[in-house]
C-alpha positions as CSV (number, residue, x, y, z in Angstrom):
1,M,0.2,-0.1,-0.2
2,F,1.4,3.5,-1.0
3,N,1.2,6.2,2.2
4,A,1.5,9.4,0.1
5,D,1.5,11.5,3.4
6,A,4.9,9.9,4.4
7,A,6.4,10.1,1.2
8,V,9.1,12.5,-0.2
9,W,8.3,13.9,-2.9
10,R,10.8,15.3,-6.0
11,K,10.5,16.9,-9.4
12,S,13.0,15.9,-12.1
13,S,16.0,18.5,-12.5
14,R,14.5,20.0,-16.1
15,S,11.2,20.5,-15.6
16,N,10.5,23.8,-16.1
17,D,8.0,26.3,-15.0
18,Q,4.6,25.5,-16.8
19,G,4.0,23.0,-14.8
20,L,4.2,20.2,-16.9
21,C,6.3,18.0,-14.3
22,V,6.0,14.1,-13.1
23,E,7.0,14.2,-9.5
24,V,8.5,10.7,-8.0
25,A,8.4,9.5,-4.4
26,D,11.1,6.5,-3.9
27,N,11.3,7.0,0.0
28,L,9.3,4.1,0.9
29,P,9.9,1.1,1.2
30,G,9.3,-1.5,-1.9
31,V,7.1,0.7,-3.9
32,V,7.9,3.9,-5.8
33,G,4.7,6.7,-6.2
34,V,4.7,8.7,-9.4
35,R,1.8,11.3,-9.9
36,D,1.3,15.0,-11.7
37,S,2.7,17.8,-9.9
38,K,-0.3,19.8,-10.9
39,D,-2.8,16.8,-10.5
40,P,-1.4,15.0,-7.4
41,D,-4.4,13.2,-7.0
42,P,-4.1,9.8,-8.3
43,V,-0.7,8.2,-7.4
44,L,0.2,5.9,-9.7
45,A,2.4,2.9,-8.0
46,F,5.0,0.8,-8.7
47,P,6.9,-2.2,-7.9
48,P,10.8,-0.2,-7.1
49,A,12.7,-3.1,-10.2
50,N,9.5,-2.1,-12.7
51,W,10.0,1.9,-11.6
52,A,14.5,1.2,-12.3
53,A,13.2,-0.4,-15.8
54,F,11.5,1.9,-17.0
55,V,14.1,4.6,-15.9
56,A,16.4,2.3,-17.7
57,A,14.6,1.8,-21.2
58,T,14.2,5.9,-21.0
59,R,17.4,6.8,-20.4
60,T,18.5,4.3,-23.7
61,G,16.0,6.1,-25.6
62,R,13.7,3.1,-26.2
63,F,10.5,4.6,-26.2
64,E,11.8,7.6,-28.8
65,S,10.4,6.8,-32.2
């Protein structure tokens, strides 16, 4: 279960001032929370291994067309 009250949210250093930001909370054991900074509800929760795989794939350009 994801406890959003205990989450420490952070934005990417590449986020801009237009509010188009994704926030991630990875301080809780067994779960990584992801939310939209301008509309924080709902929170998506992922197992840490799945989130790490997504981030790695993004960094390598796997999702670019």
